[in-house]
C-alpha distance (Angstrom), angle and dihedral (degrees) to the residues before:
residue distance angle dihedral
M1 . . .
I2 3.78 . .
S3 3.78 109.5 .
G4 3.77 130.0 179.1
D5 3.81 91.7 -140.2
V6 3.78 91.2 113.6
L7 3.80 93.5 150.8
G8 3.80 92.7 53.1
E9 3.78 92.6 52.0
R10 3.79 93.8 45.7
A11 3.84 91.1 47.9
R12 3.79 88.7 53.5
L13 3.81 90.8 54.1
T14 3.82 103.7 36.8
P15 3.83 108.0 12.4
D16 3.81 94.7 161.1
K17 3.82 97.7 50.1
T18 3.83 115.7 106.7
A19 3.78 107.9 -104.0
L20 3.79 104.5 170.2
V21 3.79 135.9 24.3
V22 3.80 114.9 -171.3
V23 3.79 114.1 -149.9
D24 3.80 109.1 -126.5
T25 3.80 107.2 -134.1
G26 3.80 101.9 140.8
E27 3.79 111.3 172.1
R28 3.80 95.5 -50.1
N29 3.77 122.2 130.4
T30 3.80 123.2 -116.8
E31 3.82 95.4 -92.4
E32 3.80 92.0 50.8
R33 3.80 91.6 48.1
N34 3.79 89.8 58.2
T35 3.81 89.6 73.2
A36 3.80 107.3 12.9
G37 3.78 123.7 79.4
R38 3.83 93.1 32.2
N39 3.77 131.4 103.4
T40 3.78 123.2 -139.8
A41 3.79 91.7 -86.6
G42 3.80 90.4 57.1
R43 3.80 95.9 -111.1
N44 3.75 121.1 137.0
T45 3.81 112.9 -97.9
G46 3.78 95.6 -153.5
E47 3.78 122.3 117.4
R48 3.81 115.6 -53.1
L49 3.79 117.6 -163.1
T50 3.78 130.3 -171.6
Y51 3.78 121.4 -140.8
G52 3.78 89.6 -103.7
E53 3.81 93.1 51.7
L54 3.79 94.5 45.6
D55 3.78 92.3 46.8
A56 3.82 91.1 52.1
R57 3.80 89.1 54.1
A58 3.81 91.3 49.8
V59 3.82 89.4 50.9
C60 3.82 91.0 52.2
C61 3.80 89.3 49.9
A62 3.80 91.2 51.8
R63 3.82 91.4 48.2
A64 3.81 90.8 49.8
W65 3.81 90.4 55.0
R66 3.78 89.8 51.5
E67 3.79 91.0 49.6
L68 3.82 88.3 56.0
G69 3.80 87.6 60.6
L70 3.79 96.7 -106.5
A71 3.80 114.1 149.5
K72 3.79 133.6 -153.8
G73 3.80 109.9 -68.0
D74 3.81 94.4 25.0
R75 3.77 113.6 128.6
V76 3.81 124.7 -118.2
A77 3.81 117.2 -166.8
I78 3.78 125.6 -156.9
L79 3.80 126.9 -163.9
A80 3.78 108.5 -172.2
H81 3.76 146.6 117.5
N82 3.80 118.7 -110.0
R83 3.80 107.9 -59.5
V84 3.80 140.1 135.2
E85 3.80 92.1 -92.0
M86 3.81 89.8 60.6
V87 3.80 89.6 57.6
E88 3.81 91.8 44.2
A89 3.80 91.8 51.7
F90 3.80 93.3 46.9
F91 3.80 92.0 54.6
A92 3.80 94.0 38.8
A93 3.81 90.4 64.4
P94 3.84 97.0 70.4
K95 3.80 90.7 45.6
S96 3.79 94.8 55.3
G97 3.81 101.0 26.7
H98 3.78 92.5 -120.1
V99 3.80 119.7 140.2
L100 3.79 114.8 -121.1
V101 3.82 119.3 -143.5
P102 3.83 111.1 -165.9
L103 3.82 112.4 -160.5
G104 3.79 127.7 -148.7
T105 3.78 111.1 -108.1
R106 3.81 92.9 -152.1
L107 3.78 93.7 58.1
T108 3.78 121.5 99.8
A109 3.79 123.6 -123.0
Q110 3.80 87.9 -105.0
E111 3.82 89.6 57.1
L112 3.80 94.8 42.3
A113 3.80 96.7 48.4
P114 3.84 95.3 71.8
I115 3.81 89.9 49.1
L116 3.80 91.4 52.8
E117 3.79 91.8 44.9
D118 3.81 89.5 51.0
S119 3.81 96.7 46.3
G120 3.81 96.9 38.1
P121 3.82 99.9 -152.1
G122 3.79 121.7 -160.5
A123 3.80 90.3 -148.3
L124 3.79 139.8 18.3
L125 3.81 123.9 -154.9
Y126 3.79 112.1 -157.1
D127 3.79 139.3 -166.2
G128 3.80 116.2 -125.9
E129 3.81 91.4 -132.1
L130 3.81 88.0 65.0
A131 3.80 95.2 54.4
D132 3.80 94.3 125.5
T133 3.79 91.0 55.0
V134 3.79 91.2 47.1
H135 3.82 91.6 51.2
A136 3.80 89.9 51.7
L137 3.81 92.2 47.1
R138 3.81 92.0 53.9
E139 3.79 88.2 62.6
R140 3.80 91.9 52.5
V141 3.82 108.6 37.3
E142 3.78 138.0 33.6
I143 3.80 116.6 -133.1
P144 3.82 121.5 170.5
H145 3.81 96.3 -139.4
W146 3.81 128.7 32.7
I147 3.81 110.7 -173.5
A148 3.81 123.3 -167.2
L149 3.79 119.4 -140.4
D150 3.82 87.5 -168.0
E151 3.79 128.6 3.8
P152 3.84 114.1 -9.3
V153 3.79 115.3 -109.8
A154 3.80 91.9 -152.8
E155 3.76 134.2 35.2
G156 3.77 111.9 -96.0
D157 3.80 97.5 27.2
P158 3.81 106.7 130.3
R159 3.79 120.8 -131.8
Y160 3.80 114.7 -114.2
R161 3.80 93.4 -134.1
D162 3.81 91.4 51.6
L163 3.79 90.0 53.3
T164 3.79 95.9 46.8
A165 3.82 95.8 39.9
S166 3.79 90.2 65.0
M167 3.81 92.0 53.5
D168 3.79 122.3 96.1
P169 3.82 111.0 -142.1
G170 3.81 90.4 -156.6
E171 3.79 123.4 98.1
F172 3.78 91.9 15.4
Q173 3.79 114.5 165.4
R174 3.77 109.0 -147.0
E175 3.79 116.6 -140.4
R176 3.78 112.1 -112.9
C177 3.79 108.4 -118.8
D178 3.78 124.2 -169.6
P179 3.81 119.2 -133.2
E180 3.81 91.3 -107.4
D181 3.81 95.8 47.9
V182 3.78 112.0 115.2
Y183 3.80 112.4 -101.7
C184 3.81 98.7 -178.2
L185 3.79 143.3 -14.9
L186 3.79 113.6 -125.2
Y187 3.77 112.6 -169.2
T188 3.77 116.3 -143.0
S189 3.79 117.9 -115.5
G190 3.79 92.0 -106.6
T191 3.82 101.1 -139.8
T192 3.78 84.3 164.5
G193 3.77 126.9 21.5
R194 3.77 129.2 -10.9
P195 3.82 117.0 -29.9
K196 3.81 116.1 -104.8
G197 3.79 125.2 -144.7
V198 3.80 110.5 -121.2
M199 3.81 110.4 -147.2
I200 3.82 106.8 -132.9
P201 3.84 111.4 -165.9
H202 3.80 126.8 -154.4
R203 3.80 89.9 -109.5
M204 3.80 91.1 58.6
V205 3.82 94.7 49.7
A206 3.79 93.0 49.2
W207 3.80 94.8 44.1
N208 3.79 92.3 48.8
G209 3.79 89.1 54.5
Y210 3.80 96.5 47.7
N211 3.79 96.0 42.2
T212 3.80 94.6 46.1
V213 3.79 90.7 52.9
C214 3.81 89.6 52.3
G215 3.80 98.7 38.4
W216 3.80 96.7 43.4
Q217 3.82 94.6 35.3
L218 3.80 94.4 -126.3
R219 3.80 117.3 -176.8
A220 3.79 138.3 -151.9
D221 3.81 89.8 -113.1
D222 3.82 93.4 54.4
V223 3.80 117.3 120.2
S224 3.78 120.0 -166.4
P225 3.81 133.4 -177.4
V226 3.81 114.6 -134.8
F227 3.78 111.5 -158.0
T228 3.80 98.8 145.2
P229 3.82 113.2 98.1
L230 3.79 117.4 -82.3
Y231 3.79 91.3 -143.8
H232 3.80 87.1 72.9
A233 3.80 128.4 75.9
G234 3.80 90.7 -120.5
G235 3.79 93.9 56.6
L236 3.79 93.2 46.9
M237 3.78 104.2 35.5
A238 3.79 109.2 26.3
F239 3.79 97.9 68.4
L240 3.81 111.3 -16.3
V241 3.80 96.8 69.3
P242 3.83 97.0 34.4
L243 3.80 93.5 48.6
F244 3.79 90.5 49.3
V245 3.81 88.4 50.8
I246 3.80 92.3 56.8
G247 3.81 95.4 34.4
G248 3.80 100.8 -110.2
T249 3.79 128.3 143.4
V250 3.80 128.5 -98.5
V251 3.81 120.4 -155.0
L252 3.80 106.5 -153.1
H253 3.81 121.0 -149.1
R254 3.80 119.1 -166.9
G255 3.79 89.5 -140.2
F256 3.77 141.6 -20.0
D257 3.79 120.9 -68.1
P258 3.85 113.8 157.8
G259 3.79 95.6 -148.8
E260 3.78 92.7 46.1
V261 3.80 91.0 50.0
W262 3.81 94.3 52.9
R263 3.81 92.0 45.4
T264 3.79 89.8 50.4
V265 3.80 92.6 48.1
E266 3.79 89.7 57.7
A267 3.81 97.4 38.1
E268 3.80 96.4 48.4
G269 3.81 97.1 34.7
C270 3.80 93.9 -120.2
T271 3.79 113.7 -162.1
V272 3.82 107.5 -176.0
I273 3.80 125.2 31.5
L274 3.80 131.4 -171.7
G275 3.79 126.1 -161.1
V276 3.79 142.7 148.1
P277 3.84 122.0 -110.7
T278 3.81 93.7 -98.8
I279 3.80 90.4 53.4
W280 3.81 93.4 46.0
K281 3.78 89.6 53.4
M282 3.82 91.7 51.3
L283 3.79 91.1 46.9
L284 3.81 90.3 49.5
E285 3.80 90.7 54.0
A286 3.82 95.2 45.1
P287 3.83 111.7 111.4
E288 3.82 90.2 -136.9
L289 3.81 89.8 70.8
D290 3.81 90.0 71.5
T291 3.80 92.4 63.4
V292 3.81 106.2 24.6
D293 3.80 118.2 113.1
L294 3.82 107.7 -125.0
G295 3.77 94.8 178.7
S296 3.81 93.0 117.2
V297 3.83 94.8 53.4
R298 3.80 115.4 106.0
W299 3.80 95.0 -179.2
L300 3.79 146.3 -28.7
I301 3.78 124.8 -133.1
S302 3.80 134.4 -164.1
G303 3.79 129.2 -155.3
G304 3.78 141.9 147.9
A305 3.81 95.4 72.7
P306 3.83 138.3 19.0
L307 3.81 111.3 -67.1
P308 3.82 117.9 -130.1
R309 3.80 108.3 -126.1
Y310 3.78 93.3 -131.5
L311 3.81 89.6 64.9
Q312 3.77 92.7 51.4
Q313 3.80 90.9 47.4
A314 3.81 92.6 47.6
Y315 3.80 92.6 58.1
Q316 3.79 93.4 41.3
E317 3.80 88.7 53.8
R318 3.81 86.9 59.2
G319 3.77 88.8 57.8
V320 3.80 96.6 -104.7
A321 3.80 120.9 128.9
F322 3.81 108.9 -121.4
K323 3.79 124.1 -168.8
Q324 3.77 134.2 -177.5
G325 3.79 122.1 -140.3
F326 3.77 136.9 -176.0
G327 3.76 136.3 -147.3
M328 3.77 144.8 137.8
T329 3.77 133.5 -143.6
E330 3.81 89.0 -114.8
V331 3.81 96.0 53.4
G332 3.77 103.7 27.4
V333 3.76 125.1 -83.9
N334 3.81 94.3 -103.9
C335 3.80 111.8 59.7
F336 3.81 103.4 136.7
A337 3.78 136.3 43.6
M338 3.79 140.7 -177.8
S339 3.77 139.9 175.2
R340 3.80 125.4 -103.3
E341 3.79 89.3 -105.4
D342 3.80 93.3 49.7
A343 3.82 89.9 51.9
V344 3.80 88.8 61.3
R345 3.80 97.3 40.3
N346 3.81 94.0 45.8
L347 3.78 102.2 40.2
G348 3.80 110.5 -172.0
S349 3.81 94.9 21.7
I350 3.79 123.5 124.4
G351 3.81 89.3 -150.2
K352 3.79 131.6 -123.5
P353 3.82 126.2 -42.2
M354 3.79 112.4 -86.5
M355 3.79 121.6 -113.4
F356 3.81 114.9 -57.0
T357 3.79 90.3 3.6
E358 3.79 107.6 130.4
V359 3.81 115.4 -156.4
R360 3.79 127.2 180.0
L361 3.80 128.9 -175.0
V362 3.78 112.1 -148.8
D363 3.79 138.0 176.4
E364 3.81 128.3 -131.1
E365 3.82 90.6 -75.7
G366 3.79 93.8 50.1
S367 3.81 95.5 -106.7
E368 3.80 121.5 138.1
V369 3.80 114.9 -101.0
G370 3.79 123.8 -140.2
S371 3.80 130.7 -112.6
G372 3.76 112.0 -63.6
E373 3.80 93.4 18.7
V374 3.79 123.3 113.9
G375 3.78 119.9 -118.6
E376 3.79 141.2 155.0
M377 3.81 114.6 -85.7
L378 3.80 116.2 -120.8
F379 3.81 119.4 -170.0
R380 3.80 132.2 -157.9
G381 3.78 131.3 170.3
P382 3.82 145.6 79.1
H383 3.82 89.7 -54.8
V384 3.82 94.6 66.9
S385 3.82 120.5 105.2
L386 3.81 127.6 -125.0
G387 3.80 98.3 -109.9
Y388 3.78 135.9 -98.3
W389 3.79 124.5 -34.1
N390 3.81 113.0 -110.7
A391 3.80 90.3 -9.4
P392 3.82 110.5 102.8
E393 3.81 94.0 160.3
A394 3.80 93.3 52.4
T395 3.80 89.2 46.0
A396 3.80 92.8 51.4
E397 3.79 90.5 48.9
A398 3.80 94.6 53.4
Y399 3.84 103.0 31.8
D400 3.81 115.4 53.5
D401 3.80 128.6 -154.8
E402 3.81 92.8 -98.1
G403 3.79 92.4 58.3
W404 3.81 97.7 -102.2
F405 3.78 118.9 141.3
H406 3.80 112.0 -144.9
S407 3.79 103.1 -141.8
G408 3.79 102.0 -172.5
D409 3.81 87.7 -135.9
L410 3.79 119.1 123.7
A411 3.79 123.5 -142.4
R412 3.77 143.4 156.0
R413 3.80 129.4 -138.7
D414 3.79 123.6 -144.7
E415 3.80 124.7 -141.7
D416 3.81 91.1 -92.6
G417 3.80 93.1 56.5
F418 3.81 98.5 -104.4
F419 3.81 116.4 140.9
Y420 3.81 127.6 -138.9
I421 3.80 123.9 -166.9
A422 3.82 115.8 -122.9
G423 3.82 97.8 179.9
R424 3.78 139.2 -97.7
H425 3.79 120.6 -37.3
K426 3.79 90.6 -131.3
D427 3.82 89.0 52.6
M428 3.81 94.7 52.6
I429 3.79 112.3 115.8
I430 3.81 119.2 -140.0
S431 3.79 105.0 -160.9
G432 3.79 118.2 174.8
G433 3.80 89.3 -15.8
V434 3.82 92.9 -55.4
N435 3.81 123.5 116.4
I436 3.80 115.0 -124.1
Y437 3.80 120.8 -171.1
P438 3.83 114.1 -149.1
A439 3.81 93.2 -155.4
E440 3.80 90.0 65.8
I441 3.81 92.2 52.1
E442 3.81 92.6 44.3
A443 3.81 90.8 51.7
A444 3.81 89.5 55.2
L445 3.80 94.7 43.8
V446 3.81 95.8 54.2
T447 3.81 90.4 58.0
H448 3.83 89.4 65.8
P449 3.82 107.7 109.4
A450 3.82 92.7 -127.4
M451 3.79 94.4 50.5
E452 3.80 129.8 106.0
D453 3.80 100.6 163.6
A454 3.79 139.4 -4.7
A455 3.79 140.7 -174.1
V456 3.80 131.0 179.2
V457 3.81 125.6 -153.8
G458 3.78 134.7 178.5
V459 3.80 122.0 -121.5
P460 3.83 130.5 -174.9
D461 3.80 117.6 -87.7
D462 3.81 128.0 -175.1
R463 3.79 94.4 -141.1
W464 3.80 104.8 36.2
G465 3.79 101.2 24.7
E466 3.80 89.8 -125.3
I467 3.78 135.4 15.3
G468 3.79 132.6 -169.4
V469 3.79 125.1 -107.3
A470 3.79 119.6 -167.1
F471 3.80 120.9 -150.1
V472 3.78 113.3 -163.5
V473 3.80 138.5 -174.2
L474 3.79 111.9 -154.0
R475 3.77 129.2 -155.9
P476 3.83 112.2 -87.4
D477 3.80 93.6 -111.6
V478 3.81 95.0 54.6
R479 3.80 116.2 105.3
M480 3.78 116.5 -175.0
A481 3.81 135.1 145.7
P482 3.85 114.9 -116.8
E483 3.81 93.8 -112.2
A484 3.78 93.4 48.4
L485 3.81 90.7 45.9
A486 3.80 92.0 53.3
R487 3.82 92.3 49.0
D488 3.79 92.7 47.2
L489 3.80 95.5 48.4
A490 3.81 93.3 44.1
A491 3.79 91.0 51.9
Y492 3.79 90.8 46.5
L493 3.80 92.0 53.3
E494 3.80 94.3 44.1
D495 3.81 88.1 62.1
R496 3.81 89.9 55.6
L497 3.81 107.8 29.7
A498 3.77 139.5 38.0
R499 3.79 109.5 -85.4
F500 3.83 94.1 -116.7
K501 3.83 88.8 63.1
V502 3.80 95.0 56.7
P503 3.84 111.1 105.4
K504 3.78 116.6 -112.4
H505 3.80 93.8 -140.7
F506 3.80 135.7 34.1
R507 3.79 125.4 -159.1
R508 3.79 126.8 -172.0
L509 3.81 119.8 -139.9
D510 3.77 132.4 -172.2
E511 3.79 90.2 -141.7
M512 3.79 135.8 5.4
P513 3.82 114.9 -120.1
R514 3.78 108.1 -120.4
T515 3.77 139.3 169.8
P516 3.83 117.5 -112.9
Y517 3.80 87.6 -93.8
G518 3.77 97.3 53.2
K519 3.80 104.3 -96.9
V520 3.79 116.1 138.6
I521 3.81 112.4 -117.4
K522 3.78 95.1 -131.8
G523 3.78 94.6 175.2
E524 3.79 88.6 64.7
L525 3.80 91.2 51.6
R526 3.78 92.2 49.0
E527 3.79 92.4 49.3
R528 3.77 90.8 48.5
F529 3.81 92.7 54.5
L530 3.80 93.2 47.2
A531 3.80 91.9 46.6
E532 3.80 88.6 56.4
G533 3.78 89.4 56.1
G534 3.77 94.9 -105.8
E535 3.78 93.1 -94.2
P536 3.83 122.8 150.6
């Protein structure tokens, strides 16, 4: 039987090993956090839980859900920032057979309501800091049980700790879950259209953990900070589950603070660190990086969005191994792997598919493309999800009869088997009958010395069918008129790319619109350009 109860199994094997360290931030400001919350050795003095202790808490959580009358297969939603209770709830689900539904903390009540209506949870656990959102949700959706992780926002809402404190973790009978039973519903970020709930089975959670340990060569002495949100597949599956499989230690941040992250890396001796490109840029610019001791770090890895090469080179120049990975909620967040040496030799590559991860690159007709050619990535294997909750048409469109998931992501493969991301199929620009891949243009743009961020989208054009428009965020000290900026960037790209790839228009932004996990919301950029009339 393949079960997703990774924590339970690890607690059985190494109950006294430290599983989770909670960074103690409290409500202090940045200056206060520099000295507070640390002991004399520099280690964080927040809560430290062994595998045995954390597993007992997850058992009490599972028992509390049962006491509420929730049965196997019932959904339990949680709306909270990173905190111990999020981890407890995630690992309670495989013990009780309930289906966890993590909710995005940056979403409004209007955005969350359709997700709750679609998933139909029997209970919702909520963070006190999100009280306004919870109040608004009560007016929109009916949920039998509202459970407060802090102070209740309404009379009668029980406190989570009161419920779990009365539970005895002993003599707990774990619900038997089949490999294909749904473990959790992870709703896609929804950069376009209504978010869909990806059905993650127990088999997928377990396989992701085992294969990531093997493919990424994780070790029992690895320590990793998790500051990406736990409501997202990356926060849950990239390191949390795999490190618990091998028996490592996770250092949990409530949110992302660059200085706090670097201080924690040094204080806790972190060895492997995951981030998205936006986060790696902020960490690179943090003043703490100039003084932090990175001697414990084995390697860094980026995912969630294409990684600009200059970022990878900047960290490698500091003597730190930096890799790029790739994954999707639907196929597991860890699909490729490479060695430290390969990350240097194959700059820009996401690596090779991990063991038993089948990947095909196909053209518009579904035929395999050759080495060096761009095609859509199709995935098949034990790491692929079941489909979309309550969405049979969307499932049939993405998952074919032979078990292949059609990702919509474009990539090329070199003769040595290393993959390189070319962008999203829906983002590809067909101009004058020629395919143009925005990721290639963006990678060139961000190397410009005045550039902070860049994104390229295609818009309709009467002559060419489509043309490219580049949206750029410049460094704060750069002053340049729009016309001069366009001329300068066009000339810069013409020295590096074929002329037909150079965008016809350039627009400067103060900030790039992104999802909570770092992906550019290109639909918003396209709509903005069209709303302006598409004029230079």
